C-alpha positions in Angstrom: -0.6 16.1 -6.2 1.4 17.7 -3.4 4.3 15.6 -2.1 5.8 16.4 1.3 9.6 16.2 1.3 10.0 14.5 4.7 13.6 13.1 4.1 16.3 12.4 1.6 16.9 9.0 0.0 20.7 8.8 -0.2 21.2 7.1 3.1 22.8 3.8 4.2 20.8 0.7 5.1 21.5 1.2 8.8 20.4 4.8 8.6 17.2 3.7 6.7 16.3 1.3 9.6 16.8 4.0 12.2 14.7 6.4 10.1 11.9 3.8 9.9 11.7 3.7 13.7 11.6 7.5 13.8 8.9 7.8 11.1 6.8 5.0 12.5 6.1 7.3 15.5 4.6 9.9 13.2 2.1 7.5 11.6 -1.5 8.4 12.6 -3.6 5.3 13.3 -7.0 7.0 13.7 -9.3 8.4 11.1 -12.1 10.8 10.6 -15.3 9.9 8.8 -14.3 9.3 5.2 -16.7 10.0 2.2 -14.3 9.4 -0.6 -15.0 10.5 -4.2 -11.6 9.4 -5.5 -9.6 6.3 -4.5 -6.1 5.6 -5.9 -4.3 2.3 -6.2 -0.5 2.0 -6.3 1.8 -0.8 -7.4 5.4 -1.3 -8.7 6.6 -4.0 -11.0 10.1 -4.8 -12.0 11.6 -6.4 -15.1 13.0 -9.9 -14.4 16.3 -9.3 -16.2 17.1 -5.7 -15.1 16.9 -3.3 -12.3 14.2 -1.2 -14.0 11.0 -0.6 -12.2 7.6 0.7 -13.3 5.4 2.4 -10.8 1.8 3.1 -11.6 -0.9 5.1 -9.7 -4.5 4.7 -10.9 -7.2 7.0 -9.6 -10.8 5.7 -9.6 -14.0 7.4 -8.8 -16.1 6.1 -6.0 -18.5 4.2 -5.8 -18.4 3.4 -9.5 -14.7 2.6 -9.6 -14.2 4.0 -13.1 -10.7 5.1 -14.0 -10.2 8.8 -13.8 -6.5 9.1 -14.2 -3.4 7.0 -14.6 0.3 8.1 -14.1 3.4 5.9 -14.5 7.1 6.3 -13.8 9.7 3.9 -15.3 13.3 4.2 -14.0 16.2 2.3 -12.5 15.4 1.3 -8.9 17.7 3.2 -6.5 18.7 0.2 -4.4 18.5 -3.6 -4.6 15.8 -5.5 -2.8 16.6 -5.6 0.9 14.1 -7.3 3.2 12.3 -4.7 5.3 13.5 -1.8 3.2 11.2 -2.2 0.2 9.8 1.4 0.5 13.3 2.8 0.0 13.5 0.9 -3.3 10.0 1.7 -4.6 8.8 5.0 -3.0 10.9 7.3 -5.2 9.3 5.9 -8.4 5.8 6.0 -6.8 6.2 9.6 -5.7 7.4 10.6 -9.1 4.2 9.2 -10.6 2.0 10.7 -7.9 3.6 14.2 -8.4 2.1 14.3 -11.8 -1.5 13.5 -10.8 -4.0 16.2 -11.6 -6.5 14.7 -9.1 -5.8 14.2 -5.4 -7.3 11.0 -4.1 -9.1 10.8 -0.8 -7.7 7.3 0.0 -4.7 5.5 -1.4 -4.5 1.7 -1.5 -1.0 0.3 -1.7 0.0 -3.2 -2.8 2.2 -3.7 0.2 2.4 -3.5 4.0 1.4 -0.6 6.2 2.4 -0.9 9.8 2.4 -4.7 9.5 6.2 -4.5 9.3 9.0 -5.3 11.8 9.6 -1.6 12.4 6.0 -0.6 11.7 6.8 1.3 8.6 6.0 -0.6 5.5 5.5 0.9 2.0 1.9 2.1 2.6 2.8 3.8 5.9 6.0 5.4 4.4 4.1 6.6 1.3 1.2 7.9 3.4 3.6 10.2 5.3 4.9 11.6 2.0 1.4 12.1 0.6 -0.4 13.0 3.9 -3.6 11.3 2.8 -5.3 8.3 4.3 -3.4 5.2 3.1 -4.0 1.5 3.4 -1.6 -1.4 3.0 -3.2 -4.4 1.2 -0.5 -7.1 0.7 -0.8 -10.6 -0.8 1.5 -12.2 1.8 2.6 -11.8 5.4 5.8 -10.0 6.3 5.6 -10.5 10.1 3.0 -11.6 12.6 0.5 -14.4 12.6 -3.3 -14.9 12.8 -6.0 -17.4 13.6 -8.3 -19.3 11.2 -10.7 -17.5 8.9 -14.1 -18.6 7.8 -14.5 -19.4 4.1 -17.0 -16.6 3.5 -16.0 -13.3 2.0 -15.7 -10.6 4.6 -14.4 -12.8 7.3 -11.1 -11.7 8.9 -8.7 -12.5 11.7 -6.4 -10.0 13.4 -2.7 -10.1 12.6 -0.6 -10.1 15.8 3.2 -9.5 16.2 4.8 -9.3 19.6 1.4 -9.1 21.3 0.5 -6.0 19.1 -2.4 -6.0 16.6 -0.7 -4.8 13.4 -3.3 -5.7 10.8 -5.7 -8.4 9.7 -6.1 -11.2 7.3 -9.2 -10.5 5.2 -11.0 -13.0 2.9 -12.3 -10.9 0.1 -13.8 -13.7 -2.0 -15.3 -17.1 -1.1 -12.7 -19.8 -0.5 -9.8 -17.8 -1.9 -6.6 -16.8 -0.1 -6.9 -13.8 2.1 -5.2 -10.5 1.7 -3.3 -8.8 4.5 -4.6 -5.4 5.4 -2.9 -2.9 7.7 -3.0 0.8 8.5 -0.9 3.0 6.3 -1.5 6.5 7.7 -4.4 8.6 8.9 -6.8 5.7 9.1 -7.8 3.0 11.6 -7.8 -0.8 11.0 -11.6 -1.1 10.9 -11.9 1.6 8.3 -9.0 0.0 6.3 -10.8 -3.3 6.2 -14.1 -1.6 5.2 -12.6 0.2 2.3 -10.6 -2.7 1.0 -13.7 -4.8 1.0 -15.7 -2.1 -0.7 -13.2 -1.8 -3.5 -12.9 -5.5 -4.4 -15.7 -5.7 -7.0 -15.8 -9.5 -7.0 -12.0 -9.9 -7.2 -9.6 -11.1 -4.6 -7.6 -7.9 -4.8 -9.2 -4.4 -4.5 -9.8 -2.8 -7.9 -7.5 0.2 -7.4 -4.4 -1.9 -6.8 -5.4 -4.6 -9.3 -5.6 -2.0 -12.0 -2.4 -0.3 -10.9 -0.7 -3.7 -11.2 -1.9 -4.1 -14.7 -1.0 -0.5 -15.6 2.6 -1.2 -14.3 2.8 -4.1 -16.7 2.0 -6.8 -14.2 1.0 -9.2 -17.0 4.5 -8.9 -18.5 6.8 -8.4 -15.5 7.0 -9.8 -12.0 
């Protein structure tokens, strides 16, 4: 899979925050009609007692959601966890795994935030710019913003708002379970993001691509 080298990684935290603001302006929040044949999921897990991370990308066919390809990268994470700078910690490993893919996915689902981020450049948005494919953030918790009440039924959602701006949505993917938090990554709109997350859930709370990526990264053994 082709990777666009949009910037270097050896920068300070303050430079990283400035870069996020710059890159956020390059994120495309609209989409063309998508008829995906391949959908990828991405996740990173870390060992509890070390700074080693495992990134996994799992490519599934659509609509059957059968596994087509799996690639992983295990290495020391380049920086410690810093709130708001998760993509600078995890993207290098994810990109290394993606660079070995023999199949280029039509959509990438990321276990993390897209533009639902204080500087509008979470992991899914940052990764989307490197990969230049439609990408969607599907996180298990809120990083910023708030939303109203959701109905109990699967498919119900409420928009996520930060500073009077719609940055994503809380989506209930399964009856009476906690919602997931969906946001635009790159080259897609919010309505399409919600649609594809829901289409990929297959009866689980989490979409199958990121759920399988979590397991491939050792999610049952590491945190």
